[in-house]
Every structure is written in structure tokens, then in C-alpha cells.
C-alpha positions in Angstrom: 90.8 123.3 97.0 88.9 121.3 99.6 89.6 118.2 101.5 88.5 115.2 99.5 86.9 112.4 101.4 89.0 109.7 99.7 88.9 106.0 99.7 90.2 103.5 102.1 92.3 100.5 101.3 92.0 97.2 103.1 94.5 98.4 105.6 93.3 100.4 108.6 96.2 102.5 109.9 96.7 101.9 113.6 96.0 104.5 116.3 99.7 105.2 116.7 99.6 106.9 113.2 97.1 109.4 114.4 99.2 111.2 117.0 98.5 114.6 115.5 94.8 113.8 115.1 94.7 112.8 118.8 96.3 116.0 119.7 93.6 117.9 117.7 90.9 115.8 119.5 89.5 114.4 116.3 89.1 110.8 115.3 90.9 110.7 111.9 94.7 110.4 111.7 96.6 113.2 110.1 100.0 113.2 108.5 101.7 116.4 107.5 104.9 116.5 105.5 106.8 117.2 102.3 107.8 115.5 99.1 111.1 114.3 100.4 113.0 115.0 103.6 115.8 117.4 102.5 116.5 120.0 105.2 118.1 123.2 104.1 120.3 125.4 106.3 117.4 127.8 106.6 115.3 125.4 108.6 118.0 123.7 110.6 117.0 125.3 113.9 113.5 123.7 113.7 114.9 120.2 113.8 117.2 118.2 116.1 120.9 118.5 115.4 121.8 114.8 115.5 120.9 112.0 113.1 120.3 111.6 109.4 118.1 114.1 107.5 115.3 111.5 107.7 115.7 110.9 111.4 115.7 114.6 112.2 112.8 115.3 109.8 110.7 112.5 111.4 111.1 113.8 114.9 109.2 116.9 113.9 106.9 116.2 110.9 104.6 113.3 110.9 104.8 111.9 107.3 106.7 112.1 104.1 106.1 111.4 100.4 108.8 109.4 98.7 109.1 110.8 95.2 112.4 109.2 94.3 110.6 105.9 93.8 109.0 107.5 90.7 112.4 107.8 89.0 114.3 104.7 90.1 113.7 101.5 92.2 115.1 101.3 95.8 116.5 98.2 97.4 114.3 96.5 100.0 117.1 97.1 102.5 116.8 100.8 101.8 113.1 100.9 102.6 113.8 98.8 105.7 116.4 101.3 106.8 114.0 104.1 106.3 111.3 102.2 108.2 113.6 101.8 111.2 114.7 105.4 111.1 111.4 106.9 112.1 109.0 106.9 115.1 106.1 104.4 115.3 103.5 107.0 114.4 105.3 108.3 111.3 104.1 107.2 107.9 105.4 107.1 104.3 103.5 107.7 101.1 105.3 106.2 98.1 104.9 107.4 94.6 104.3 104.7 92.0 107.1 104.5 89.5 106.9 106.2 86.1 107.7 102.8 84.6 104.2 101.9 85.6 102.2 105.1 85.2 104.0 106.9 82.4 106.0 104.4 80.4 103.6 101.4 80.6 100.6 103.8 80.8 98.9 101.7 83.5 99.6 98.4 81.7 102.8 97.2 83.4 103.9 93.6 83.2 103.4 91.5 86.3 107.1 91.5 87.1 107.4 95.4 87.1 104.4 95.8 89.3 105.4 93.0 91.7 108.9 94.4 92.0 107.6 97.7 93.2 105.2 96.1 95.7 107.9 93.8 97.0 110.2 96.8 97.6 107.8 99.1 99.4 106.3 96.4 101.7 109.7 96.5 103.5 108.3 99.8 105.0 106.1 97.5 107.0 103.3 99.1 109.0 104.9 102.5 108.3 103.7 102.3 104.7 100.7 104.5 104.8 99.7 105.2 101.2 100.6 104.7 97.5 100.4 107.7 95.2 99.7 107.2 91.5 100.3 110.5 89.6 99.2 110.0 86.0 100.6 111.7 82.8 98.8 114.8 81.7 98.1 113.2 78.3 96.7 109.9 79.6 93.0 109.7 78.9 90.7 107.6 80.9 90.1 104.2 79.4 87.7 102.2 81.5 89.0 98.8 80.7 92.7 99.7 81.2 91.9 101.6 84.4 89.8 98.9 85.8 92.4 96.2 85.2 95.2 98.3 86.7 93.3 99.4 89.7 92.2 95.9 90.4 95.8 94.6 90.2 97.1 97.4 92.4 94.4 97.0 94.9 95.0 93.3 95.1 98.7 93.8 95.6 98.6 96.6 98.1 96.5 96.5 101.2 97.1 100.2 102.0 95.4 103.5 101.0 95.8 104.5 97.4 95.6 108.0 96.1 95.3 108.8 92.4 96.3 112.2 90.9 95.0 112.2 87.3 95.9 115.1 85.1 93.6 114.7 82.1 90.0 116.0 82.3 88.5 112.7 81.2 89.5 111.2 84.6 86.9 113.4 86.3 83.9 112.0 84.6 81.2 110.3 86.5 82.2 106.9 85.0 85.8 107.4 86.1 84.7 108.5 89.6 82.6 105.4 89.9 85.4 103.2 88.9 87.9 104.6 91.4 85.3 104.3 94.1 84.7 100.7 93.2 88.4 99.9 93.8 88.6 102.0 96.9 91.0 104.5 95.3 90.7 108.2 96.2 91.3 111.3 94.1 94.2 113.7 95.2 93.0 117.1 96.1 95.7 119.0 94.1 96.7 122.6 94.2 96.9 124.2 91.7 94.1 122.1 90.3 94.6 120.5 87.0 92.3 121.2 84.1 88.9 119.7 84.7 89.6 118.7 88.3 86.6 118.0 90.5 86.3 115.7 93.4 83.4 113.3 93.9 80.9 114.2 96.6 81.7 110.9 98.3 85.5 110.3 97.9 85.7 107.7 100.7 87.8 107.6 103.8 91.1 109.1 102.6 91.7 112.8 102.1 95.0 113.4 100.3 95.9 117.1 99.8 98.9 117.7 97.6 100.2 121.3 97.4 102.5 121.9 94.5 102.9 125.7 95.0 100.9 128.5 93.6 101.1 130.7 91.5 104.4 129.1 90.5 104.3 125.4 90.8 107.1 123.8 92.8 108.4 127.2 93.8 105.8 129.5 95.5 105.4 129.6 99.2 101.8 129.5 100.5 100.6 132.5 102.4 99.3 132.0 105.9 95.8 132.9 104.9 95.8 130.0 102.5 97.3 127.6 105.0 94.6 128.7 107.5 92.0 127.5 105.0 93.9 124.2 104.5 94.1 123.7 108.2 90.3 124.2 108.5 89.8 121.7 105.7 92.0 119.1 107.4 90.2 119.5 110.7 86.9 119.0 109.0 88.0 115.9 107.2 89.6 114.4 110.2 86.6 115.2 112.4 84.5 113.2 109.8 86.8 110.2 110.5 88.9 110.5 107.4 92.6 109.7 107.2 94.3 112.9 106.1 97.5 113.5 104.3 98.8 117.0 103.4 102.0 117.0 101.4 103.9 120.1 100.3 105.5 119.6 96.9 106.8 123.3 96.6 110.3 122.1 97.2 112.3 123.8 94.4 113.4 126.8 96.6 112.8 125.4 100.0 109.2 126.6 100.7 107.8 123.2 101.5 109.3 122.6 105.0 108.4 126.1 106.4 104.9 125.7 105.1 104.6 122.2 106.6 105.9 123.4 110.0 103.5 126.4 110.0 100.6 124.1 109.2 101.6 121.6 111.9 101.9 124.3 114.5 98.5 125.7 113.5 96.8 122.4 113.9 98.4 121.8 117.2 97.0 125.1 118.6 93.6 123.5 118.7 94.5 120.6 121.0 93.6 120.6 124.6 96.3 121.5 127.2 96.6 118.0 128.5 97.5 116.7 125.1 100.2 119.3 124.4 102.9 116.7 124.0 103.1 114.7 120.9 
């Protein structure tokens, strides 16, 4: 696992999105969070007591990955409510629906794709990234991939991260195609079969930690998180926009891991920047 250097979209996140990066005295903005904002009783004391789960979560962590969009659409008003529930520097990453990635296998009709885009744009400037996780059995097809990425890039002026799970997507040809459309590879842990990141992965570093050795369940040890923190600092120092998302949510490991990583990163900020 290492920080990818990912690709930028046409949208350049504003400086308000880089509050943690500013605290770490590095130029690239950093967003640390989880796949979803559920707060168990075990972590209640780490968050404010008042407000919705999202409001409380967003006063402590700096970003979140919306995974529910993968399973079902959300009304524009729902995205607008979420947008208005979080601080200015907070950002959302939204998972592309399975209707597009899995059912249509990257060949959605225009209405399906546009519906998703029309929904998520109600997050406004707090929409930081789109995440396209591909089915494990979906092989790289240059023509299909080129058409889909061109359509998605044209529709979405934000960072796009792609998490392929078939080895064919890590070929030189596939890497060149993603780079041509300013789409970055996800740096996933545990890595999928054949996973490798290009030497020049652009301006976005998207680290997605699913839990290891047991995916979705295992809590990461502090030694591993120390390594992740060093990778994040290195990527941000190089001017990259950095996301680190914990997806080990099945037994509540994600939030404690995210809080530990956030605290570790903040230890490196100068005293005059101690406040977020």
C-alpha cells in the first residue's frame, strides 16, 4: 500500500477543503473519514452530543464516503440537506451506483447516468469526488472504458477515483486510458489481484482501507496506520489532494481508526495552527 498520485478533475477544490492539510503545513488538501457516518455507542464520547449523526461526525472528521448511493438513488433534496449539515471544509465522496458499474457494466443509458449526476450535484462545492468501484469479473475493454470515462468526465467536473478489481485494468493500456481522462486509481487495502498503481497517477491520492486480514471487519494496528500517515503526508507535500477512507465498518473499526489517523496527522502541525 502506498499513496497513489491520482488524477485531478476539472474542479480544483478550494482552500477551505484543506483545513487538515493546512494544519499539517503541507499544500495538498486531506480528507479523512469513513464509508458512512454511523456512530456507535463505543465512539460517542469522541463526538459532540447534539445534532444528527452526520452533523456530529462532520464536526470531527473531515470527509465521508457515501456508499448508499451504490444501492439506491437519493433525492436531490437529500443531498442538499447533507450539504447544509456539514462545515465548509468538509467534503463528500459519492460511490457511483451499481446500476451503472455492475448492471450496465459501464454502458449505462444517458438517463441513468444523468440522473445520478443531477442528484449528486446538489452537494454543491462539498462534492469532492466520485468513486467508481468495478465488479471483480469486469475485464478491461478499451472501447467501453474510453466511452464511459469520457461521458463521466464530461458530466462531472470533480475528482474521479476508480477501483477496478480485475487484473486486466492494471495493464499499461488501461493506465494510459485512465490518465487520459484524468481518472485516478484507488490505492486499496487489501490489494486486489494484480493491483499496481502507475508511477504517475496524477493529482489525486485516494486510499481505501477495507480492513485486513478480514475485509470489512479487521481493525488496523497503529503500526500500519503510522505507515498510512507517512504516505498521506508525502502525497500531500507533493501537492496532491488526498482522501483516506476506512471501509472496515462491519464491527465498528472504521471510526476509531479514522480518529487515530486524524490525531496522528495533527501532531505534526505547528503550535499556532493547533485549532482546526
